[in-house]
N, C-alpha and C positions, 0 to 999 in steps of 0.2 A: 503493500500499500504505500502509496506516493503520501508524505508529511510536508512534504513542501508547499508552502504559498507565494502566491506569487499574480501581481494583479495593478490597477489603480489605487494607488495611497491618497492621492489627492487630485482634484479637474477644477478648471475654469474654462472659460469661453469670454471672448470679447468681442464684441458685432459691430464695434464703430462707435458713430455719432449723428450720425444721418443716414434717412431712407427714404425710396420712393416709393408710395402707391403703385402696384403693379397696375391693379386694373386701370386707374389714367392712362398711366404710359401707354397699356394694350391700346385702349381709345385715342389715343393721340398719335401711334401710330398705324391708326387703322386696322390693327391684326383681327385676323378672324376669330368672330366671339366663342364660334362651338371649341374651333383648337387650343385657345387661349385660355379658357373655360376648363380643360381637361390638362393643365399645366398642376391647380391645384396648386397654386400659387397666392400668396397678397400683399407680400412687401420684399424687398431687398435691399440690403445693406449698399450705402454708397457711397467709396471710398473720398477724401477729401482729399487734393492735391499733397497733402502735408499728414496724410495717412498711409504706410506702405506697408510691406511684411514685418519689417523690423518692430514697428511702433503697434502693430496689430498682436504681435506674438510678445513683446513684455509685457503689453496691457493684459494680457493672457495670463500671464504667468507671475506678474510679479505680487497679487493676493496669496498664490502659492509659497512664494518665499518667503513674502511677510509674516506667514502662520508659523514657520518654522525657527528651531534656536539654530543661535550659530553655530552649535557641535551638528544636527542634522543638515542643516546647509551646505556642512564642507563634507556630506556624505555624497552630494551628487557628482557624480565623477565620469558624468559624459550628458550631453547636448546635443540631442538631437535637432534640426530643423527638416523638416517633413516641405515640399513647398514645390510647386511650378511657377513661380511667380519670383524667380531669382531677380537679384540686383547687380549682378554679375558672373562674370563666367569661371572666376576662379576664387573670388573670395568667399563664405560661405554665412550666412546670413546667422547662422551661431554663433559667430564671431561677436557682434553686434548685440545679440540678447544677451550672451552669458556675462558682455561689457556694463549692460546697460544693470542687469540685476545684483549686481556685483558678488559674481562665485566665485569660488576657488582655483585658482590656476590650474592645479592639477584634476586635468578634467579634459576629458576626449572633449572635440567638438569639430562635428562634421555636420552638410547635408544630403538628403535625400530624395531623390527626385525619379518617380513613377507615374503621373498623372494622377488621379484620383486615388490612387493604391498608397501613395505615399506617406501619406499619417499609420496606414495599419504596418505597412513595412519599418516605418521610421519603431510602432508600437511593438509589432513581433522580434525585433532586435533588442530592443530596453530589456523585453520580458527571460529573452534566451540569456541575456547579462547576465541577469541578477539570478535565473539560476541554475547558471555553471558556478556560482560559489566561489569565482576565483577572487571576489572582494567583498566576504560575507556582510551584509548590512549596508552593502549601498546602492544608491539612488539613481534612479537618470529619469533628465527633464525631455520630454520629447514633445515638440511644440508644431504643431503643423500650422501654416499660417497662409493663406493663399486669396487673392484677388481679383476680378476680372475687370479690369480700366480698359473700356474701349477708345477709341479716337474718331474723331467724327471728322473723317476726310475721308477722302476719293480712293476706294479702296475697289471699286469694280464691283460688276453687277455680282458676279458668281460670291464671293466676300460678304455683300451684303445682305444676302442672302442667309448668309449664317448668321449674319450680325441680327437682323430682324428675329431669328428662332432662340440665337444666345441671350441675349438683349433683357425679356423679361426674368433670366432665370439666376442668371451671373450674378452673384454676390461680394462681398467681403467678410472678413471676418479670422480666427485664430481661435483653436482651444489647444489649452497646454495641459499636459500632464505628468504628474511624479510616480514613477514607475519604482516599486521595492518589493520586497516579502510582508509588507504590513499594507495588505490590501483593501481599506476601509471603504470605497465605493463600489470596486470590481474586482471580484477575486475569479480569474481568469479558469477556465477548465484546462488544466497541462496536458497537453498532447494532443488535444480535440481540435483538431486544424485541417481543414480540406482548402488545400490551394489547386490553382488554374489557371493557365496563361498560355496566349502564343501570341503570335503576330499577325497583325491587321490597322489598316490602317484606317479606324474608324474616325475618331476626333485627335487632333492636335494643336500645336501653339507654335507654326514654324516662324512667326514673327512677335515682339512680347506683347504686343498689343490687341490681338485680335486670335479669335481660333479659327481653323478653316477644319472639313473633313464631312463624313455622309451623318446625319441625323438617324436616319432609316437604319444603317448599319450598326452605328454606334447603341441601336435598342437593341438589334439581335445579338449581338456581342454579349449586350448586358444581361438579356434573359440568357442565352447559352451559358454564361460565366455564372448567373445564379445557381441555375440546375445544378452543373457538373461539376461546382465547387463544393454544394450539400451531397451529392454523390459520394464526393471524395472523404469529405467529413464524415458521412455514412459508413463506409467503408472501417474507418480505424476508432469507429465511439458503437459498443454494443447496441443493442434495440431501442435504435432512435427511431423516433416518428414526429415527422414536421409540425403536425398537426396538437401531438402532445405532449412532445419533449420542452419544449418552450415556451414559458408565460407570456412572451413579449417577443419581437423581429425586429430586429434595430437594420437599418438600410442604409447605404449611400444613395443618398437624394438629392440627382440633379436636378428633379421637380417630382411633385408628389405622384402626376399620373406616371409617371417612369413606374416608380415603388408600386404603384396600384396595378400595372401591368405583370409586372414581375409574380406577386403575389398569388396575382389571379392564376395566373400560369401554373405557380408550384403546388396550388392547391386543389388545381384541376388533377396535375400530374401524378403530384406526391398521396394526393388522400381522396382522389376522385367525386372531390367535393361539390356538391351545388350552390346553384348562382346567388341562395339567399345563404346559404352557410357559410362560402366565400364572403357575402358583405358583411356578414356577423365579426367575422374573424379578422376581417380587415380592420372593424371599427375597433374592435377590441384588444386585437397584438399589435397591428399596426399602425397606427391613428397616435396614438399615446407619440411615437417618437417623429412624426411631421409636425407636429405642434412648431416648433421653434425654426425648423427647417423654412417651413411656408413664410414666416417670418424675414429670415436672411438673405436666403438664397442658395446657389451652389457656392459654397467655400473649396471644393476640390478635395486635397488631402484631409481638413477637417471634419468633410460634410458628416460622415460616416458616425464621428466623435460628437459632434452636436446631435446628432438623432439619437445617439446613447446617452447627451446627457438630458434629452428633450424625453426619454422614456423614465429615463429614473424620475425627473420632476414630476412627471404627468400620470403616471402609473401606478399601482395599487402594491406598496409592499408588505401589509400586515406580515408577511410571511416571506424567507428568503426564496427567491425566483429565480429560473432559471433565464437568459436570454441568451436568442439567438442572433450574430452579427454578418452581416453581408457586406463584402468592403471588393467596390471593382475601380479599374483605372482604365482607361481605356490605353488603346496600344498592344496589348492588356493584358491585364493582371488581375485576379479575383482571390478572395478567401472566403470561408463561411469559418467562424470560430463562435465562439459559445462562453459562456462566464455567471455567475452568482453575483444578486445584487439584493441585499437586508436593507431593515427598515432604517438601521442606524446611518447605512450608507444613504439612503436618502433622504435622512435629515440634516445630513450635510449640503447634501447640491439644495435642498430647500436655504439652507443659509446663504447661498453664493447669492441670489436675489436674480436670478438670470431674466424671468420676465418683469421684474424693474427694471434691467438694464437695459431692454430690449424695449422697454414703454418710453424711457428718459430719450431714444433718439430723437432729434429734430427732423420733422418732416419734409423733405424740400418739394419745391413747387416745380412744375415743368418745364419754367423760365431758367430757372435754378441750376433744374439736374442738365439743362441742354447747354448751358456758361459753362460749366462745368467738363464736358465732352470736349468743347472747344477747345479749352484751357489744360487741358491732361498732358500737352508736350513739355511742360516747364519742367517734370517729373519723368520723363520718357526713359528708357532703359538704355544707360553710355552717357546719360547727363553728366557733363564735366564740375560746372558753376552753375549754381541756382540758389537763391532765397524765395522761401517759401513766402505767401500773404497771408499768415494768420488771419487776417480778420476778411478774408475774403467772404463769408459768409457770417458777420458776428454774432447771430444768435448760437449758431455751434459751438460757439468758445463756453458756453455756460452750462454744456453736458457734460455728466459726469462730472461736473465740477466738484463736488465731494469726495469724490472718489481719486482722483488726478490721473491724470492721462498722459503719456510720450507722443509727444508729435516732430514731427521731422523738420527742421528748422532753416537746415543749409544745407547744401552740397558742396564743399570746397576741394575742389582736384580730384573729384571722382569720392571723396571720401565724409560720408554720409556725420551729421551732426545733430540729434537730438535736444529738445528740451522739455520740461515738466511745464503741464499747465496746471 
């Protein structure tokens, strides 16, 4: 019997300071109403020019670090950033995050990329480092931080078609997790993993400020991986039943409609379920994990962990419950894994005030949003020098003021300098 425990000791989410009502955006863009409704989206976080993957990551992680004693803080021996929104071809975002969190220098710092699977890649690497016991009692800080920041420029007809598809769902945010052998929030089922991947050109980011790919192919790949990763999980874990083994299901959520389709396919194929059973199951086991994703948008590598947070915060954990988690990243790689959440874990999540944080964000008007799109070039990838205008939208400065937040103040000879508000 395996007596080791490992998982998430602490976790926090940062969802920015401004958002857009995507129903208003869809109307403004004249998007097809039926297609838009199928997205199951409500809001999306919109990054300001002075918000980037570093500031999002630090703002997500700082509450976790502040809660540690100096001795506990010094046991963080690895910082892994997981992103497809890198700011440099060589320099890892983890170095900035490590610096602004004031962590011990006896620490491994590096960055992982594999589209929306990156967060799970970092999570599993951290899990296995802790399990290895090469440094007993060590902790790993995993920060999944991503943002969709589009340029309102002449991009050509094909790319603009992708733009209209991706714009309402592309969000911004970060999830920070402390992984250790004291999993107060989420205890991993050790060895219960099914992974599945192959080369496919479904969705990619060949340039920093937009996406390209085939939306239909991406959906097919997502559905294929959802099934195949679970079947591999089933080979490794005895007596697994898709309907009965997991009290809740957590999904990578590009948009809610994609999750609904995947859940429907799995229930039909694995459980031979009828339509009414599938709908009830979706409401009971899946909707709790969509609640926050519907308000933030797709945050790539962090999305599945935002869904995990949403499930824990909005679910019923009067007794310990097992969660089944599906992670997918285009290109592609996927994984199905599971773990246990208890009432005490839920209570810790509720204390972090995620809903309140989302409620505090400033709602942008369409005009303000359009102005932000045209101004994104100020911090385009490869910017050498720039001074950021923090008064761009004065109302945003007061958001989250009681908590304090890090923002990008200046880029000087490619070096990013941040300040606390």
